[in-house]
Backbone as CSV, one residue per row, in Angstrom:
resi,resn,N_x,N_y,N_z,CA_x,CA_y,CA_z,C_x,C_y,C_z
1,GLN,42.479,123.908,-68.122,43.715,123.822,-67.360,44.768,124.756,-67.931
2,VAL,45.979,124.651,-67.415,47.067,125.518,-67.836,47.518,125.155,-69.240
3,GLN,47.711,126.170,-70.055,48.278,126.003,-71.380,49.504,126.899,-71.527
4,LEU,50.528,126.380,-72.185,51.752,127.122,-72.415,51.914,127.363,-73.907
5,VAL,52.088,128.617,-74.276,52.217,128.999,-75.672,53.575,129.643,-75.892
6,GLU,54.362,129.068,-76.795,55.726,129.510,-77.033,55.823,130.350,-78.290
7,SER,56.859,131.181,-78.332,57.152,131.976,-79.513,58.620,132.377,-79.485
8,GLY,59.132,132.846,-80.615,60.474,133.389,-80.664,61.509,132.539,-81.376
9,GLY,61.152,131.329,-81.748,62.098,130.485,-82.450,62.371,131.001,-83.852
10,GLY,63.450,130.514,-84.445,63.790,130.938,-85.789,65.191,130.547,-86.175
11,LEU,65.669,131.180,-87.227,67.009,130.932,-87.759,67.952,132.035,-87.315
12,VAL,69.164,131.651,-86.945,70.153,132.628,-86.518,71.550,132.107,-86.842
13,GLN,72.454,133.011,-87.135,73.831,132.641,-87.416,74.583,132.379,-86.121
14,ALA,75.565,131.495,-86.182,76.399,131.226,-85.015,76.962,132.522,-84.458
15,GLY,76.901,132.654,-83.146,77.340,133.866,-82.485,76.229,134.864,-82.242
16,GLY,75.088,134.629,-82.852,73.965,135.526,-82.703,73.148,135.249,-81.462
17,SER,72.036,135.960,-81.343,71.175,135.872,-80.167,69.729,135.661,-80.567
18,LEU,68.976,135.109,-79.634,67.563,134.861,-79.845,66.888,134.816,-78.479
19,ARG,65.662,135.293,-78.409,64.906,135.220,-77.166,63.612,134.464,-77.379
20,LEU,63.416,133.435,-76.576,62.195,132.660,-76.604,61.259,133.119,-75.491
21,SER,59.966,133.050,-75.765,58.962,133.400,-74.777,57.978,132.256,-74.625
22,CYS,57.412,132.141,-73.448,56.399,131.132,-73.176,55.388,131.733,-72.216
23,THR,54.157,131.879,-72.671,53.119,132.504,-71.870,52.101,131.469,-71.419
24,ALA,51.789,131.495,-70.141,50.821,130.567,-69.565,49.442,131.197,-69.513
25,SER,48.437,130.387,-69.779,47.056,130.835,-69.674,46.213,129.728,-69.061
26,GLY,44.979,130.070,-68.682,44.097,129.104,-68.067,43.807,129.475,-66.622
27,ARG,43.868,128.488,-65.749,43.606,128.739,-64.341,44.675,129.634,-63.731
28,ALA,44.436,130.073,-62.513,45.418,130.889,-61.806,46.764,130.181,-61.822
29,PHE,47.783,130.897,-62.269,49.080,130.302,-62.508,50.052,130.673,-61.396
30,SER,50.480,129.689,-60.663,51.449,129.889,-59.591,52.323,128.646,-59.463
31,PRO,53.176,128.401,-60.448,53.991,127.195,-60.433,55.115,127.278,-59.409
32,HIS,55.591,126.126,-59.004,56.779,126.087,-58.168,57.998,126.482,-58.978
33,ALA,58.035,126.027,-60.230,59.170,126.314,-61.089,58.769,126.169,-62.551
34,MET,59.521,126.822,-63.403,59.392,126.614,-64.831,60.765,126.310,-65.396
35,ALA,60.780,125.708,-66.567,62.044,125.260,-67.123,61.999,125.263,-68.641
36,TRP,63.184,125.210,-69.218,63.352,125.016,-70.652,64.061,123.695,-70.898
37,PHE,63.554,122.960,-71.862,64.180,121.744,-72.354,64.399,121.894,-73.847
38,ARG,65.222,121.034,-74.407,65.407,121.044,-75.845,65.654,119.629,-76.349
39,GLN,65.339,119.425,-77.618,65.551,118.133,-78.243,66.107,118.345,-79.642
40,ALA,67.340,117.912,-79.842,67.990,118.009,-81.137,67.600,116.807,-81.997
41,PRO,67.711,116.931,-83.319,67.361,115.823,-84.205,68.122,114.548,-83.854
42,GLY,67.394,113.457,-83.694,68.008,112.183,-83.401,68.496,112.016,-81.983
43,LYS,68.223,112.977,-81.122,68.679,112.907,-79.746,67.506,112.994,-78.783
44,GLU,67.756,112.595,-77.552,66.729,112.655,-76.525,66.582,114.075,-75.989
45,ARG,65.421,114.336,-75.421,65.184,115.624,-74.792,66.163,115.842,-73.649
46,GLU,66.684,117.053,-73.533,67.613,117.358,-72.469,67.213,118.633,-71.738
47,PHE,67.606,118.705,-70.505,67.341,119.846,-69.653,68.249,121.013,-70.032
48,VAL,67.684,122.208,-70.104,68.455,123.409,-70.396,68.656,124.242,-69.131
49,GLY,67.571,124.569,-68.463,67.657,125.364,-67.255,66.303,125.523,-66.614
50,THR,66.303,125.972,-65.368,65.066,126.122,-64.624,65.110,127.390,-63.786
51,ILE,63.946,127.858,-63.398,63.840,129.051,-62.571,62.758,128.852,-61.523
52,SER,63.053,129.242,-60.300,62.044,129.266,-59.254,61.103,130.430,-59.504
53,TRP,59.807,130.165,-59.504,58.857,131.217,-59.817,58.815,132.301,-58.753
54,ILE,59.026,131.915,-57.512,58.947,132.868,-56.414,60.243,133.643,-56.235
55,THR,61.356,132.938,-56.156,62.633,133.576,-55.850,63.378,134.068,-57.076
56,GLY,63.138,133.459,-58.225,63.876,133.798,-59.425,65.230,133.115,-59.530
57,ASN,65.555,132.270,-58.573,66.810,131.533,-58.635,66.826,130.631,-59.862
58,THR,67.976,130.553,-60.508,68.103,129.780,-61.738,69.187,128.738,-61.635
59,TYR,69.066,127.735,-62.477,70.068,126.683,-62.584,70.132,126.259,-64.038
60,TYR,71.356,126.110,-64.566,71.547,125.825,-65.975,72.409,124.595,-66.205
61,GLN,72.156,123.949,-67.315,73.049,122.915,-67.790,74.402,123.552,-68.098
62,ASP,75.476,122.813,-67.860,76.818,123.361,-68.020,77.073,123.929,-69.413
63,SER,76.541,123.311,-70.429,76.839,123.713,-71.794,76.272,125.082,-72.169
64,VAL,75.335,125.591,-71.380,74.725,126.886,-71.700,75.039,127.954,-70.666
65,LYS,75.738,127.595,-69.611,76.078,128.567,-68.574,76.900,129.712,-69.162
66,GLY,76.513,130.926,-68.803,77.200,132.103,-69.305,76.687,132.588,-70.644
67,ARG,75.878,131.783,-71.329,75.336,132.160,-72.628,73.823,132.335,-72.597
68,PHE,73.142,131.496,-71.837,71.686,131.536,-71.759,71.247,132.133,-70.427
69,THR,70.139,132.856,-70.451,69.577,133.432,-69.238,68.075,133.193,-69.214
70,ILE,67.604,132.604,-68.133,66.175,132.394,-67.938,65.630,133.487,-67.028
71,SER,64.490,134.030,-67.401,63.830,135.021,-66.569,62.325,134.829,-66.668
72,ARG,61.592,135.519,-65.813,60.138,135.423,-65.868,59.502,136.743,-65.473
73,ASP,58.316,136.978,-66.000,57.495,138.116,-65.647,56.248,137.552,-64.999
74,ASN,56.210,137.572,-63.689,55.107,136.959,-62.960,53.765,137.586,-63.315
75,ALA,53.751,138.905,-63.470,52.506,139.601,-63.771,51.936,139.194,-65.124
76,LYS,52.815,138.839,-66.058,52.385,138.447,-67.396,52.346,136.938,-67.588
77,ASN,52.653,136.190,-66.529,52.695,134.728,-66.606,53.562,134.258,-67.771
78,THR,54.704,134.894,-67.918,55.552,134.639,-69.071,56.959,134.240,-68.657
79,LEU,57.474,133.238,-69.324,58.825,132.740,-69.137,59.657,133.112,-70.357
80,TYR,60.924,133.455,-70.133,61.814,133.836,-71.221,63.085,133.006,-71.188
81,LEU,63.654,132.830,-72.365,64.975,132.245,-72.489,65.774,133.124,-73.436
82,GLN,66.698,133.904,-72.893,67.587,134.723,-73.692,68.812,133.897,-74.040
83,MET,69.042,133.705,-75.316,70.138,132.878,-75.788,71.137,133.750,-76.538
84,ASN,72.345,133.831,-76.019,73.414,134.605,-76.635,74.546,133.689,-77.066
85,THR,75.396,134.199,-77.938,76.542,133.440,-78.434,76.117,132.039,-78.847
86,LEU,75.108,131.980,-79.667,74.555,130.697,-80.074,75.543,129.900,-80.912
87,LYS,75.488,128.596,-80.733,76.347,127.666,-81.439,75.493,126.696,-82.246
88,PRO,76.052,126.111,-83.299,75.288,125.113,-84.059,74.772,123.980,-83.175
89,GLU,75.497,123.644,-82.129,75.081,122.593,-81.216,73.808,122.941,-80.451
90,ASP,73.422,124.206,-80.461,72.202,124.636,-79.796,70.958,124.383,-80.640
91,THR,71.146,123.993,-81.876,70.016,123.715,-82.758,69.148,122.610,-82.170
92,ALA,67.871,122.909,-81.996,66.955,121.952,-81.379,65.557,122.541,-81.353
93,VAL,64.598,121.698,-81.028,63.271,122.172,-80.671,63.295,122.475,-79.183
94,TYR,62.915,123.681,-78.832,62.936,124.110,-77.440,61.531,124.084,-76.859
95,TYR,61.410,123.513,-75.672,60.134,123.377,-74.987,60.172,124.094,-73.646
96,CYS,59.095,124.781,-73.316,58.958,125.298,-71.967,58.066,124.358,-71.171
97,ALA,58.263,124.350,-69.869,57.514,123.466,-68.999,57.285,124.137,-67.657
98,ALA,56.225,123.719,-66.979,55.899,124.243,-65.664,55.516,123.101,-64.740
99,ARG,55.793,123.280,-63.473,55.409,122.273,-62.492,54.813,122.946,-61.269
100,ASP,53.797,122.317,-60.714,53.204,122.779,-59.459,53.428,121.765,-58.352
101,ARG,54.339,120.853,-58.587,54.777,119.879,-57.616,56.247,119.603,-57.871
102,PRO,56.982,119.180,-56.866,58.428,119.002,-57.047,58.821,117.793,-57.871
103,GLU,57.933,116.825,-58.027,58.293,115.553,-58.641,58.439,115.599,-60.151
104,ALA,57.604,116.401,-60.815,57.603,116.355,-62.270,57.025,117.627,-62.857
105,TYR,57.361,117.865,-64.124,56.765,118.959,-64.875,55.450,118.490,-65.477
106,ASP,54.373,119.170,-65.138,53.031,118.746,-65.516,52.525,119.390,-66.792
107,TYR,53.048,120.548,-67.139,52.553,121.303,-68.279,53.690,121.602,-69.231
108,TRP,53.401,121.441,-70.518,54.418,121.600,-71.552,53.907,122.435,-72.709
109,GLY,54.795,123.217,-73.290,54.480,123.932,-74.501,54.604,123.027,-75.712
110,GLN,54.269,123.563,-76.871,54.272,122.779,-78.100,55.653,122.649,-78.719
111,GLY,56.579,123.469,-78.288,57.922,123.461,-78.831,58.098,124.492,-79.923
112,THR,59.277,125.086,-79.989,59.603,126.045,-81.028,61.004,125.751,-81.554
113,GLN,61.142,125.773,-82.872,62.396,125.384,-83.505,63.414,126.510,-83.460
114,VAL,64.616,126.179,-83.023,65.760,127.085,-83.069,66.831,126.438,-83.931
115,THR,67.237,127.128,-84.981,68.263,126.617,-85.877,69.413,127.604,-85.941
116,VAL,70.610,127.130,-85.637,71.804,127.960,-85.629,72.725,127.485,-86.739
117,SER,73.001,128.354,-87.685,73.861,128.009,-88.810,75.322,128.225,-88.449
118,SER,76.199,127.405,-89.021,77.622,127.491,-88.746,78.318,128.450,-89.693
């Protein structure tokens, strides 16, 4: 089945930038949408943003609007999260996800740690 492999996490100073990648492999990949979620220590997983695979339309959580950009390369089956002007509050494990139905995200990556120092 579909597998999602993430990369790009690491340490960065506040105000810096980082780009996360998530590549899908397995069966023919044609999701309705892909998304990024994150989970900070001691907190529940939260939605970051999503992108329509066909149209490229995006939607973001208010706290990251203007700073984060989601994009995708359909030919490479790859999802990206460009994170600019990072804040310590952005520190979390970031997960990519894909869905082939509107109800739920069926496929998840393993998560990649992003740590932003103050």
